[in-house]
DOPA-21647 format. One record per atom (N, C-alpha, C, O, CB): z, y, x negated; atom name. Coordinates in steps of 0.1 Angstrom, whole numbers, always signed. Glycine has a CB too. Layout:
<nodes>
Z, Y, X, CA
...
</nodes>
This chain:
<nodes>
+444, +650, +7, N
+433, +651, +19, CA
+426, +636, +17, C
+422, +632, +6, O
+418, +666, +17, CB
+426, +627, +27, N
+428, +614, +31, CA
+409, +615, +23, C
+404, +626, +21, O
+434, +610, +52, CB
+401, +601, +20, N
+395, +600, +14, CA
+387, +592, +18, C
+391, +581, +14, O
+398, +600, +5, CB
+374, +590, +27, N
+370, +580, +35, CA
+359, +574, +26, C
+348, +578, +22, O
+366, +586, +49, CB
+364, +562, +24, N
+351, +552, +17, CA
+344, +543, +26, C
+349, +539, +36, O
+356, +542, +6, CB
+329, +540, +23, N
+321, +538, +30, CA
+324, +521, +25, C
+325, +518, +13, O
+307, +548, +28, CB
+325, +513, +34, N
+328, +497, +34, CA
+315, +489, +35, C
+313, +478, +30, O
+337, +491, +47, CB
+305, +495, +43, N
+293, +484, +44, CA
+285, +483, +34, C
+283, +492, +26, O
+282, +486, +54, CB
+281, +471, +33, N
+277, +461, +22, CA
+264, +468, +13, C
+254, +471, +19, O
+272, +445, +31, CB
+265, +470, +2, N
+259, +473, -1, CA
+243, +463, -7, C
+244, +452, -13, O
+267, +481, -5, CB
+234, +469, -4, N
+224, +459, -7, CA
+212, +466, -14, C
+207, +476, -10, O
+219, +453, +6, CB
+208, +461, -23, N
+197, +461, -36, CA
+188, +469, -25, C
+186, +465, -13, O
+189, +443, -46, CB
+180, +483, -32, N
+167, +486, -24, CA
+161, +481, -22, C
+155, +485, -12, O
+160, +492, -25, CB
+154, +469, -28, N
+143, +465, -23, CA
+145, +447, -22, C
+138, +439, -27, O
+131, +471, -35, CB
+155, +444, -13, N
+154, +426, -12, CA
+148, +417, -12, C
+143, +415, -1, O
+155, +420, -6, CB
+147, +408, -20, N
+136, +394, -17, CA
+139, +390, -7, C
+150, +384, -6, O
+135, +382, -26, CB
+129, +391, +4, N
+130, +385, +17, CA
+132, +370, +18, C
+126, +363, +8, O
+120, +389, +24, CB
+139, +360, +30, N
+133, +345, +28, CA
+120, +345, +32, C
+114, +353, +40, O
+139, +335, +37, CB
+114, +335, +24, N
+97, +330, +20, CA
+96, +330, +39, C
+103, +327, +49, O
+94, +307, +9, CB
+81, +336, +36, N
+73, +332, +55, CA
+64, +328, +54, C
+56, +329, +45, O
+67, +342, +65, CB
+62, +317, +69, N
+56, +312, +65, CA
+57, +297, +65, C
+69, +293, +69, O
+57, +317, +56, CB
+48, +287, +63, N
+55, +273, +61, CA
+52, +269, +49, C
+42, +274, +43, O
+51, +262, +71, CB
+58, +260, +44, N
+50, +248, +30, CA
+60, +254, +20, C
+56, +257, +9, O
+28, +251, +24, CB
+75, +258, +26, N
+89, +259, +20, CA
+93, +247, +11, C
+93, +236, +16, O
+99, +262, +31, CB
+97, +250, -4, N
+103, +242, -11, CA
+112, +249, -18, C
+109, +256, -28, O
+96, +235, -18, CB
+126, +245, -12, N
+146, +252, -15, CA
+146, +247, -22, C
+139, +237, -23, O
+162, +250, -7, CB
+153, +252, -31, N
+157, +244, -44, CA
+174, +248, -45, C
+176, +260, -46, O
+147, +250, -59, CB
+187, +239, -46, N
+196, +239, -43, CA
+202, +234, -55, C
+199, +222, -57, O
+197, +234, -33, CB
+214, +244, -67, N
+217, +242, -80, CA
+229, +231, -76, C
+238, +233, -69, O
+222, +257, -89, CB
+227, +218, -83, N
+247, +212, -85, CA
+246, +208, -97, C
+237, +200, -99, O
+255, +198, -74, CB
+256, +212, -108, N
+264, +206, -116, CA
+263, +194, -120, C
+258, +189, -131, O
+272, +206, -113, CB
+269, +190, -111, N
+268, +172, -118, CA
+254, +165, -121, C
+250, +160, -131, O
+275, +161, -106, CB
+249, +166, -106, N
+236, +157, -109, CA
+228, +167, -125, C
+221, +161, -133, O
+223, +157, -89, CB
+230, +178, -126, N
+223, +186, -136, CA
+230, +176, -149, C
+227, +180, -160, O
+228, +205, -137, CB
+234, +168, -149, N
+242, +164, -160, CA
+247, +178, -174, C
+255, +188, -173, O
+231, +152, -167, CB
+242, +174, -184, N
+245, +179, -194, CA
+240, +193, -197, C
+244, +203, -204, O
+242, +172, -203, CB
+228, +190, -185, N
+212, +201, -189, CA
+219, +216, -187, C
+231, +218, -185, O
+194, +200, -174, CB
+209, +225, -189, N
+214, +233, -183, CA
+205, +241, -170, C
+193, +243, -169, O
+217, +240, -192, CB
+217, +244, -163, N
+209, +249, -148, CA
+201, +259, -150, C
+189, +257, -148, O
+220, +256, -136, CB
+204, +271, -155, N
+194, +279, -158, CA
+180, +277, -166, C
+170, +284, -165, O
+200, +287, -162, CB
+180, +266, -172, N
+168, +267, -177, CA
+162, +253, -168, C
+150, +251, -171, O
+168, +267, -194, CB
+167, +244, -158, N
+167, +234, -148, CA
+158, +245, -138, C
+146, +243, -135, O
+184, +228, -142, CB
+166, +256, -134, N
+159, +266, -121, CA
+146, +274, -129, C
+136, +277, -122, O
+174, +280, -113, CB
+145, +278, -141, N
+135, +286, -149, CA
+122, +272, -153, C
+112, +273, -159, O
+145, +295, -167, CB
+126, +262, -147, N
+111, +253, -148, CA
+110, +254, -132, C
+100, +260, -128, O
+112, +234, -157, CB
+117, +248, -123, N
+118, +253, -104, CA
+105, +260, -105, C
+94, +255, -102, O
+135, +267, -96, CB
+107, +270, -109, N
+102, +285, -107, CA
+87, +284, -111, C
+78, +287, -104, O
+111, +297, -118, CB
+87, +280, -124, N
+78, +278, -128, CA
+69, +262, -117, C
+58, +263, -113, O
+85, +278, -143, CB
+73, +257, -116, N
+67, +250, -104, CA
+62, +254, -94, C
+52, +249, -89, O
+73, +243, -100, CB
+70, +266, -87, N
+65, +272, -77, CA
+76, +269, -65, C
+72, +265, -54, O
+49, +268, -76, CB
+87, +270, -68, N
+99, +268, -59, CA
+99, +284, -51, C
+97, +296, -55, O
+116, +263, -70, CB
+101, +278, -38, N
+104, +298, -28, CA
+114, +307, -26, C
+115, +318, -22, O
+102, +299, -13, CB
+126, +294, -33, N
+140, +299, -26, CA
+147, +288, -38, C
+144, +277, -41, O
+145, +295, -5, CB
+158, +299, -44, N
+167, +293, -53, CA
+180, +299, -45, C
+183, +310, -40, O
+163, +299, -71, CB
+191, +280, -46, N
+202, +283, -38, CA
+215, +282, -51, C
+215, +272, -57, O
+203, +271, -23, CB
+225, +292, -53, N
+234, +283, -61, CA
+244, +281, -55, C
+251, +290, -49, O
+237, +286, -73, CB
+248, +269, -56, N
+259, +259, -49, CA
+266, +252, -59, C
+259, +247, -68, O
+255, +248, -39, CB
+281, +252, -58, N
+291, +249, -68, CA
+302, +252, -58, C
+305, +263, -56, O
+290, +259, -82, CB
+308, +239, -52, N
+320, +237, -42, CA
+333, +240, -56, C
+342, +248, -55, O
+320, +218, -32, CB
+330, +232, -67, N
+343, +234, -77, CA
+340, +244, -83, C
+350, +247, -89, O
+347, +222, -87, CB
+331, +252, -86, N
+332, +267, -98, CA
+345, +273, -89, C
+348, +272, -77, O
+313, +281, -100, CB
+350, +281, -105, N
+359, +294, -97, CA
+348, +305, -93, C
+336, +301, -95, O
+372, +302, -110, CB
+350, +320, -85, N
+346, +329, -86, CA
+337, +335, -97, C
+326, +340, -98, O
+354, +335, -83, CB
+350, +330, -110, N
+342, +340, -116, CA
+332, +332, -123, C
+323, +339, -127, O
+349, +349, -125, CB
+332, +314, -127, N
+320, +310, -131, CA
+307, +309, -123, C
+297, +305, -129, O
+323, +299, -135, CB
+308, +312, -108, N
+297, +314, -101, CA
+291, +327, -106, C
+279, +327, -109, O
+300, +314, -88, CB
+297, +335, -106, N
+293, +352, -105, CA
+286, +351, -121, C
+276, +358, -124, O
+311, +368, -102, CB
+292, +342, -131, N
+285, +345, -144, CA
+271, +335, -144, C
+260, +337, -149, O
+296, +341, -159, CB
+275, +324, -135, N
+254, +318, -136, CA
+246, +328, -125, C
+235, +333, -127, O
+249, +295, -127, CB
+254, +330, -114, N
+246, +341, -107, CA
+241, +345, -117, C
+230, +343, -120, O
+253, +350, -99, CB
+249, +354, -126, N
+240, +369, -137, CA
+232, +364, -141, C
+223, +372, -143, O
+247, +378, -151, CB
+226, +350, -146, N
+221, +346, -155, CA
+207, +344, -146, C
+196, +345, -150, O
+228, +335, -163, CB
+211, +340, -133, N
+196, +332, -125, CA
+189, +344, -116, C
+180, +342, -107, O
+201, +315, -112, CB
+194, +354, -118, N
+191, +365, -108, CA
+179, +372, -118, C
+168, +374, -112, O
+206, +376, -105, CB
+179, +374, -130, N
+166, +378, -130, CA
+156, +373, -131, C
+145, +379, -130, O
+164, +384, -135, CB
+158, +360, -133, N
+147, +348, -133, CA
+141, +350, -123, C
+129, +353, -124, O
+150, +334, -132, CB
+150, +347, -104, N
+144, +347, -91, CA
+138, +359, -90, C
+127, +361, -84, O
+153, +344, -79, CB
+146, +372, -99, N
+136, +380, -94, CA
+120, +386, -98, C
+109, +389, -94, O
+143, +390, -94, CB
+128, +384, -111, N
+108, +381, -116, CA
+99, +373, -113, C
+87, +374, -117, O
+105, +377, -128, CB
+103, +362, -102, N
+91, +353, -95, CA
+93, +361, -79, C
+84, +357, -71, O
+94, +331, -95, CB
+99, +367, -77, N
+98, +373, -66, CA
+107, +362, -52, C
+104, +361, -41, O
+81, +375, -66, CB
+118, +355, -58, N
+120, +342, -49, CA
+136, +347, -49, C
+143, +350, -58, O
+116, +324, -55, CB
+139, +348, -33, N
+155, +353, -29, CA
+161, +346, -36, C
+154, +337, -40, O
+162, +351, -14, CB
+171, +346, -41, N
+187, +338, -44, CA
+197, +337, -34, C
+201, +348, -31, O
+195, +344, -54, CB
+203, +327, -29, N
+211, +326, -19, CA
+219, +318, -23, C
+218, +306, -27, O
+205, +324, -8, CB
+232, +326, -21, N
+247, +322, -24, CA
+253, +309, -17, C
+242, +311, -12, O
+257, +335, -19, CB
+259, +297, -12, N
+264, +287, -7, CA
+277, +292, -5, C
+284, +297, -14, O
+261, +277, -15, CB
+283, +292, +9, N
+296, +293, +11, CA
+303, +306, +5, C
+314, +309, +10, O
+302, +280, +6, CB
+301, +312, -3, N
+308, +325, -13, CA
+301, +333, -10, C
+290, +336, -15, O
+307, +324, -29, CB
+308, +341, +1, N
+302, +356, +3, CA
+305, +365, -4, C
+299, +375, -6, O
+303, +361, +14, CB
+318, +363, -9, N
+323, +374, -22, CA
+315, +370, -30, C
+308, +380, -34, O
+339, +372, -30, CB
+310, +355, -38, N
+300, +361, -47, CA
+285, +366, -46, C
+278, +374, -52, O
+299, +352, -56, CB
+285, +361, -37, N
+271, +372, -29, CA
+271, +384, -29, C
+261, +392, -30, O
+269, +372, -13, CB
+287, +388, -28, N
+281, +403, -22, CA
+284, +410, -35, C
+280, +421, -36, O
+290, +412, -5, CB
+291, +404, -47, N
+293, +410, -57, CA
+283, +407, -69, C
+283, +413, -79, O
+307, +408, -59, CB
+272, +396, -68, N
+262, +396, -69, CA
+252, +406, -68, C
+243, +408, -77, O
+262, +389, -65, CB
+253, +413, -57, N
+241, +415, -47, CA
+231, +406, -49, C
+221, +408, -55, O
+233, +428, -48, CB
+234, +392, -44, N
+227, +385, -42, CA
+216, +384, -29, C
+221, +388, -19, O
+233, +378, -45, CB
+202, +379, -30, N
+195, +380, -15, CA
+199, +379, -1, C
+193, +384, +8, O
+188, +374, -14, CB
+214, +365, -1, N
+216, +359, +8, CA
+225, +351, +6, C
+227, +344, -4, O
+208, +356, +14, CB
+232, +351, +19, N
+243, +334, +16, CA
+244, +327, +27, C
+244, +331, +39, O
+261, +336, +12, CB
+245, +312, +23, N
+244, +300, +33, CA
+256, +297, +37, C
+265, +300, +30, O
+240, +287, +28, CB
+257, +291, +51, N
+274, +289, +54, CA
+275, +276, +64, C
+274, +275, +76, O
+282, +305, +64, CB
+277, +266, +56, N
+279, +253, +66, CA
+287, +258, +81, C
+291, +269, +84, O
+288, +240, +57, CB
+289, +243, +88, N
+296, +246, +103, CA
+312, +245, +96, C
+320, +252, +102, O
+292, +231, +118, CB
+316, +237, +84, N
+332, +243, +81, CA
+331, +256, +74, C
+343, +260, +72, O
+342, +232, +70, CB
+326, +260, +71, N
+327, +275, +61, CA
+329, +288, +70, C
+333, +284, +81, O
+309, +278, +52, CB
+329, +298, +70, N
+332, +308, +74, CA
+322, +312, +88, C
+310, +313, +84, O
+333, +316, +63, CB
+325, +314, +101, N
+313, +311, +112, CA
+301, +319, +107, C
+302, +326, +97, O
+317, +316, +127, CB
+291, +318, +112, N
+284, +323, +106, CA
+282, +335, +116, C
+273, +340, +109, O
+275, +315, +101, CB
+283, +345, +127, N
+291, +358, +132, CA
+293, +365, +126, C
+286, +375, +125, O
+300, +358, +136, CB
+307, +362, +119, N
+311, +368, +109, CA
+304, +371, +94, C
+303, +380, +85, O
+321, +362, +109, CB
+300, +360, +97, N
+289, +359, +79, CA
+282, +371, +78, C
+279, +377, +68, O
+274, +346, +78, CB
+278, +375, +94, N
+265, +382, +93, CA
+270, +395, +92, C
+263, +403, +85, O
+254, +381, +104, CB
+285, +401, +100, N
+291, +415, +102, CA
+294, +415, +84, C
+290, +424, +76, O
+308, +416, +114, CB
+299, +406, +82, N
+304, +411, +68, CA
+286, +410, +57, C
+283, +421, +52, O
+321, +397, +61, CB
+278, +403, +54, N
+272, +407, +48, CA
+253, +419, +51, C
+244, +422, +44, O
+274, +395, +41, CB
+255, +422, +66, N
+248, +431, +72, CA
+236, +427, +72, C
+233, +418, +64, O
+250, +443, +67, CB
+226, +436, +82, N
+213, +429, +88, CA
+202, +426, +74, C
+190, +421, +75, O
+205, +442, +101, CB
+208, +431, +63, N
+194, +430, +56, CA
+194, +421, +48, C
+185, +421, +39, O
+189, +441, +51, CB
+203, +414, +47, N
+206, +397, +35, CA
+202, +389, +45, C
+203, +391, +57, O
+225, +391, +28, CB
+195, +374, +37, N
+192, +363, +43, CA
+208, +356, +45, C
+218, +357, +38, O
+180, +354, +34, CB
+205, +349, +61, N
+219, +342, +65, CA
+211, +331, +68, C
+203, +329, +77, O
+229, +349, +77, CB
+217, +320, +55, N
+207, +305, +62, CA
+228, +296, +70, C
+239, +301, +69, O
+193, +290, +40, CB
+224, +287, +75, N
+235, +280, +83, CA
+228, +266, +81, C
+217, +262, +79, O
+238, +284, +99, CB
+238, +260, +82, N
+238, +242, +84, CA
+238, +239, +95, C
+247, +245, +102, O
+249, +233, +78, CB
+230, +229, +101, N
+234, +225, +115, CA
+229, +215, +112, C
+223, +214, +101, O
+230, +231, +127, CB
+231, +203, +123, N
+227, +189, +126, CA
+224, +187, +143, C
+216, +178, +147, O
+239, +180, +120, CB
+230, +194, +150, N
+225, +188, +163, CA
+222, +206, +168, C
+225, +217, +164, O
+240, +177, +173, CB
+214, +201, +178, N
+205, +210, +188, CA
+223, +229, +190, C
+225, +240, +187, O
+199, +194, +212, CB
+227, +217, +197, N
+240, +229, +199, CA
+240, +237, +186, C
+235, +248, +188, O
+256, +222, +201, CB
+244, +234, +176, N
+250, +241, +163, CA
+232, +248, +158, C
+229, +258, +151, O
+261, +227, +148, CB
+226, +243, +163, N
+217, +253, +157, CA
+211, +265, +166, C
+206, +276, +162, O
+206, +245, +152, CB
+212, +261, +182, N
+213, +277, +190, CA
+225, +285, +189, C
+225, +296, +195, O
+210, +276, +206, CB
+233, +280, +184, N
+247, +290, +180, CA
+246, +299, +168, C
+252, +310, +166, O
+259, +281, +176, CB
+237, +291, +159, N
+236, +298, +148, CA
+222, +311, +148, C
+220, +322, +142, O
+234, +285, +137, CB
+215, +306, +156, N
+202, +315, +163, CA
+207, +328, +169, C
+204, +339, +167, O
+192, +307, +176, CB
+219, +323, +178, N
+226, +332, +184, CA
+238, +339, +177, C
+245, +346, +184, O
+231, +326, +195, CB
+242, +338, +162, N
+248, +343, +157, CA
+241, +350, +143, C
+248, +353, +134, O
+256, +336, +157, CB
+225, +351, +145, N
+221, +360, +137, CA
+213, +353, +124, C
+208, +359, +115, O
+233, +368, +135, CB
+214, +343, +125, N
+210, +330, +111, CA
+194, +336, +111, C
+186, +337, +120, O
+212, +306, +117, CB
+194, +340, +95, N
+172, +336, +89, CA
+170, +330, +92, C
+159, +331, +98, O
+163, +333, +76, CB
+175, +312, +94, N
+169, +299, +86, CA
+177, +291, +87, C
+188, +295, +84, O
+166, +300, +72, CB
+175, +279, +91, N
+184, +267, +95, CA
+183, +256, +84, C
+171, +252, +81, O
+180, +260, +110, CB
+193, +251, +78, N
+191, +239, +70, CA
+199, +226, +76, C
+211, +226, +78, O
+197, +242, +55, CB
+189, +215, +80, N
+188, +205, +92, CA
+193, +196, +82, C
+189, +195, +70, O
+172, +202, +101, CB
+202, +189, +87, N
+199, +171, +80, CA
+217, +166, +82, C
+224, +172, +90, O
+192, +170, +55, CB
+220, +159, +75, N
+210, +154, +62, CA
+201, +142, +71, C
+206, +133, +78, O
+220, +146, +43, CB
+188, +144, +69, N
+173, +137, +74, CA
+176, +123, +71, C
+176, +114, +79, O
+158, +141, +65, CB
+180, +123, +56, N
+177, +106, +52, CA
+185, +99, +43, C
+182, +89, +35, O
+163, +103, +45, CB
+199, +106, +45, N
+211, +102, +32, CA
+209, +107, +20, C
+198, +105, +13, O
+212, +86, +28, CB
+223, +115, +15, N
+224, +121, -3, CA
+231, +113, -3, C
+238, +107, +5, O
+228, +138, -10, CB
+229, +115, -18, N
+237, +111, -29, CA
+247, +127, -34, C
+259, +128, -38, O
+225, +103, -42, CB
+239, +133, -32, N
+243, +147, -37, CA
+253, +154, -30, C
+260, +161, -36, O
+233, +155, -36, CB
+255, +152, -18, N
+266, +161, -5, CA
+273, +148, -2, C
+267, +142, +6, O
+258, +170, +12, CB
+287, +139, -7, N
+293, +129, +2, CA
+300, +136, +14, C
+307, +129, +21, O
+306, +120, -6, CB
+298, +149, +18, N
+304, +154, +30, CA
+295, +156, +43, C
+297, +160, +55, O
+310, +168, +27, CB
+283, +151, +37, N
+268, +154, +46, CA
+269, +148, +55, C
+259, +151, +63, O
+255, +150, +40, CB
+280, +135, +63, N
+284, +128, +73, CA
+265, +113, +74, C
+255, +110, +68, O
+287, +144, +88, CB
+269, +110, +82, N
+254, +104, +88, CA
+242, +110, +91, C
+240, +118, +100, O
+255, +98, +98, CB
+229, +102, +81, N
+217, +110, +82, CA
+217, +108, +97, C
+223, +99, +103, O
+204, +106, +74, CB
+208, +121, +103, N
+205, +124, +119, CA
+190, +124, +118, C
+184, +133, +124, O
+211, +138, +126, CB
+185, +115, +110, N
+164, +112, +110, CA
+159, +123, +116, C
+163, +133, +121, O
+156, +97, +120, CB
+145, +118, +114, N
+134, +130, +118, CA
+135, +133, +132, C
+133, +144, +137, O
+118, +126, +114, CB
+138, +119, +140, N
+136, +127, +157, CA
+146, +137, +156, C
+143, +148, +158, O
+141, +117, +174, CB
+157, +134, +153, N
+166, +144, +152, CA
+166, +161, +151, C
+170, +171, +158, O
+171, +139, +144, CB
+160, +158, +139, N
+156, +170, +133, CA
+140, +177, +141, C
+139, +190, +141, O
+154, +164, +115, CB
+131, +170, +146, N
+122, +175, +155, CA
+126, +182, +168, C
+119, +192, +170, O
+115, +165, +159, CB
+139, +178, +179, N
+145, +183, +184, CA
+148, +195, +182, C
+144, +204, +189, O
+151, +179, +185, CB
+154, +196, +173, N
+159, +209, +165, CA
+151, +220, +161, C
+154, +232, +162, O
+163, +205, +153, CB
+138, +215, +156, N
+129, +226, +154, CA
+122, +230, +168, C
+120, +243, +168, O
+117, +221, +143, CB
+119, +224, +178, N
+112, +227, +194, CA
+129, +235, +200, C
+126, +238, +211, O
+106, +208, +205, CB
+138, +237, +197, N
+148, +239, +202, CA
+146, +260, +201, C
+144, +269, +209, O
+160, +229, +192, CB
+147, +260, +187, N
+147, +270, +183, CA
+141, +281, +178, C
+130, +276, +175, O
+151, +268, +181, CB
+141, +291, +174, N
+125, +300, +170, CA
+125, +299, +161, C
+115, +304, +157, O
+121, +314, +171, CB
+136, +293, +148, N
+140, +303, +134, CA
+134, +286, +126, C
+132, +274, +128, O
+164, +310, +133, CB
+133, +299, +111, N
+125, +285, +105, CA
+135, +273, +101, C
+146, +277, +97, O
+116, +288, +90, CB
+133, +259, +103, N
+140, +251, +101, CA
+137, +245, +85, C
+125, +242, +83, O
+138, +243, +112, CB
+144, +243, +74, N
+142, +231, +68, CA
+148, +219, +69, C
+158, +216, +76, O
+143, +234, +58, CB
+142, +212, +62, N
+151, +195, +60, CA
+159, +196, +50, C
+158, +203, +40, O
+141, +180, +57, CB
+166, +187, +54, N
+178, +181, +40, CA
+181, +172, +37, C
+183, +165, +47, O
+188, +183, +39, CB
+184, +167, +29, N
+194, +153, +29, CA
+187, +141, +24, C
+185, +133, +34, O
+199, +149, +44, CB
+182, +136, +12, N
+174, +130, +4, CA
+164, +130, +11, C
+160, +122, +20, O
+178, +118, +1, CB
+157, +144, +6, N
+147, +144, +5, CA
+138, +144, -9, C
+142, +152, -18, O
+146, +150, +11, CB
+124, +136, -11, N
+118, +131, -21, CA
+106, +134, -20, C
+102, +139, -9, O
+121, +119, -25, CB
+98, +131, -27, N
+82, +135, -28, CA
+75, +126, -20, C
+63, +129, -17, O
+76, +135, -42, CB
+82, +112, -16, N
+71, +100, -8, CA
+81, +107, +7, C
+76, +102, +18, O
+73, +75, -14, CB
+87, +113, +8, N
+93, +116, +23, CA
+88, +130, +26, C
+84, +131, +38, O
+111, +115, +24, CB
+88, +143, +20, N
+84, +154, +21, CA
+74, +154, +27, C
+75, +165, +34, O
+83, +159, +12, CB
+63, +149, +29, N
+53, +151, +45, CA
+53, +150, +55, C
+47, +155, +65, O
+44, +146, +48, CB
+67, +139, +53, N
+72, +133, +72, CA
+84, +143, +79, C
+86, +144, +91, O
+81, +112, +71, CB
+92, +150, +69, N
+96, +164, +72, CA
+88, +176, +81, C
+89, +179, +92, O
+97, +169, +61, CB
+80, +179, +71, N
+71, +185, +76, CA
+62, +184, +90, C
+58, +194, +95, O
+65, +184, +69, CB
+61, +178, +94, N
+50, +169, +101, CA
+61, +173, +113, C
+56, +181, +122, O
+44, +149, +95, CB
+69, +171, +115, N
+84, +178, +128, CA
+82, +189, +129, C
+86, +195, +139, O
+101, +178, +123, CB
+75, +197, +119, N
+71, +208, +130, CA
+80, +222, +116, C
+79, +234, +116, O
+82, +203, +153, CB
+88, +214, +108, N
+100, +223, +99, CA
+90, +232, +89, C
+78, +231, +90, O
+113, +211, +87, CB
+96, +239, +82, N
+88, +252, +75, CA
+87, +242, +62, C
+75, +241, +58, O
+99, +271, +72, CB
+95, +236, +56, N
+99, +230, +46, CA
+112, +221, +43, C
+121, +218, +51, O
+99, +238, +39, CB
+108, +219, +27, N
+125, +212, +24, CA
+131, +221, +15, C
+126, +230, +8, O
+127, +195, +17, CB
+146, +214, +16, N
+152, +218, +9, CA
+159, +209, -1, C
+165, +199, +4, O
+159, +224, +15, CB
+159, +209, -12, N
+162, +198, -23, CA
+172, +201, -28, C
+175, +213, -27, O
+154, +197, -34, CB
+180, +193, -34, N
+188, +192, -46, CA
+186, +176, -59, C
+183, +177, -71, O
+203, +194, -39, CB
+187, +166, -53, N
+185, +159, -68, CA
+168, +156, -74, C
+164, +155, -86, O
+194, +142, -65, CB
+158, +156, -59, N
+147, +156, -62, CA
+138, +167, -74, C
+127, +166, -78, O
+143, +156, -51, CB
+147, +176, -77, N
+145, +189, -83, CA
+154, +188, -97, C
+151, +189, -109, O
+151, +201, -72, CB
+167, +185, -90, N
+177, +190, -102, CA
+183, +181, -111, C
+189, +184, -121, O
+188, +195, -97, CB
+179, +167, -106, N
+178, +152, -111, CA
+164, +150, -117, C
+163, +139, -121, O
+180, +141, -99, CB
+154, +157, -117, N
+142, +150, -119, CA
+145, +152, -137, C
+154, +159, -141, O
+127, +158, -110, CB
+135, +146, -146, N
+134, +141, -159, CA
+126, +158, -161, C
+130, +167, -169, O
+126, +123, -162, CB
+115, +158, -153, N
+106, +170, -155, CA
+107, +178, -138, C
+101, +175, -127, O
+87, +163, -161, CB
+119, +189, -141, N
+119, +201, -130, CA
+108, +205, -127, C
+105, +204, -115, O
+126, +212, -132, CB
+99, +211, -136, N
+90, +217, -132, CA
+78, +213, -123, C
+72, +220, -115, O
+87, +220, -141, CB
+77, +197, -128, N
+68, +188, -126, CA
+69, +183, -112, C
+60, +181, -104, O
+69, +176, -136, CB
+82, +183, -110, N
+87, +180, -96, CA
+83, +189, -88, C
+75, +186, -79, O
+100, +178, -94, CB
+90, +202, -89, N
+89, +212, -81, CA
+74, +210, -75, C
+71, +206, -63, O
+92, +225, -88, CB
+66, +213, -84, N
+52, +213, -87, CA
+49, +204, -75, C
+47, +209, -64, O
+47, +208, -102, CB
+50, +192, -77, N
+50, +181, -71, CA
+53, +181, -57, C
+46, +179, -48, O
+56, +172, -77, CB
+68, +183, -57, N
+70, +187, -37, CA
+61, +199, -30, C
+56, +198, -18, O
+88, +196, -33, CB
+58, +211, -40, N
+50, +218, -37, CA
+35, +214, -31, C
+30, +218, -20, O
+51, +223, -46, CB
+31, +207, -38, N
+14, +202, -33, CA
+18, +188, -23, C
+8, +182, -18, O
+1, +196, -51, CB
+26, +185, -22, N
+31, +174, -9, CA
+35, +181, +0, C
+29, +176, +10, O
+44, +164, -11, CB
+44, +195, +7, N
+42, +202, +15, CA
+29, +205, +16, C
+22, +198, +23, O
+50, +210, +14, CB
+26, +215, +12, N
+14, +220, +12, CA
+3, +211, +20, C
-7, +216, +26, O
+10, +223, -3, CB
+5, +198, +19, N
-4, +188, +24, CA
-6, +185, +34, C
-16, +186, +41, O
-4, +179, +20, CB
+6, +181, +37, N
+8, +174, +50, CA
+13, +187, +58, C
+15, +185, +70, O
+20, +161, +50, CB
+15, +202, +52, N
+12, +212, +65, CA
-3, +213, +69, C
-8, +213, +81, O
+16, +227, +62, CB
-9, +214, +57, N
-28, +214, +67, CA
-32, +202, +78, C
-37, +203, +89, O
-44, +210, +53, CB
-25, +191, +70, N
-27, +180, +84, CA
-21, +186, +95, C
-27, +187, +106, O
-19, +164, +83, CB
-12, +190, +94, N
-3, +190, +104, CA
-13, +203, +116, C
-15, +201, +128, O
+13, +196, +96, CB
-17, +212, +109, N
-19, +224, +115, CA
-35, +216, +118, C
-40, +221, +128, O
-17, +239, +105, CB
-43, +206, +112, N
-55, +204, +115, CA
-49, +195, +131, C
-54, +197, +142, O
-65, +197, +102, CB
-43, +187, +130, N
-37, +178, +141, CA
-35, +186, +153, C
-39, +182, +164, O
-23, +171, +138, CB
-27, +201, +153, N
-27, +208, +163, CA
-37, +213, +167, C
-38, +213, +179, O
-21, +216, +163, CB
-47, +220, +159, N
-60, +224, +160, CA
-66, +219, +170, C
-73, +226, +177, O
-66, +223, +151, CB
-65, +201, +172, N
-71, +197, +176, CA
-71, +189, +188, C
-80, +182, +194, O
-74, +194, +170, CB
-52, +193, +189, N
-45, +187, +204, CA
-48, +198, +217, C
-44, +196, +228, O
-27, +185, +201, CB
</nodes>
């Protein structure tokens, strides 16, 4: 007699959702930026500094190596109540039972990714135009990573910077939370939030920092301060 197997995605009983509200600092791992330092320890420090989400990203690593790193990071993110989101590799995300996956425009299409991971996991999508952003929203994205905003050495394939005006246009065109990404630093993070973005996604600003905990805390403070200013201005307008 044939045995039917349930192929629907397994989801942990209490998944960590995408952060609600604004003032988000989203940290993306990068082995090359970390150099000879431990990514696990850098992420641990970033979580102490107040990071709201962690993305496991490594374009060159094998699935086995990504799973091993994810297994080391998951206890840290779970303890902090912060989602762990896997870049591109849906197979790794499912193997880890991670909180979500993030796909770019050259990765598996967002609507197919949503079908594979199911309705309960986070789906992040990269976008650089209003059209891409609106398509991602229709496909079931949870949030958007929009950029490259300022130009970044961490992602050589990111394309030319789109700037703050394009970011603001995308923010107005969708109902999804939007994170600005690409060359974000403590010096310019506030300008990203002033466009209406809910926060910033960073690689070098934290992973490459001498003190990742202090760098994350400073980013959180800069983003929160800019959000306060934006809300006051909106109240007065």
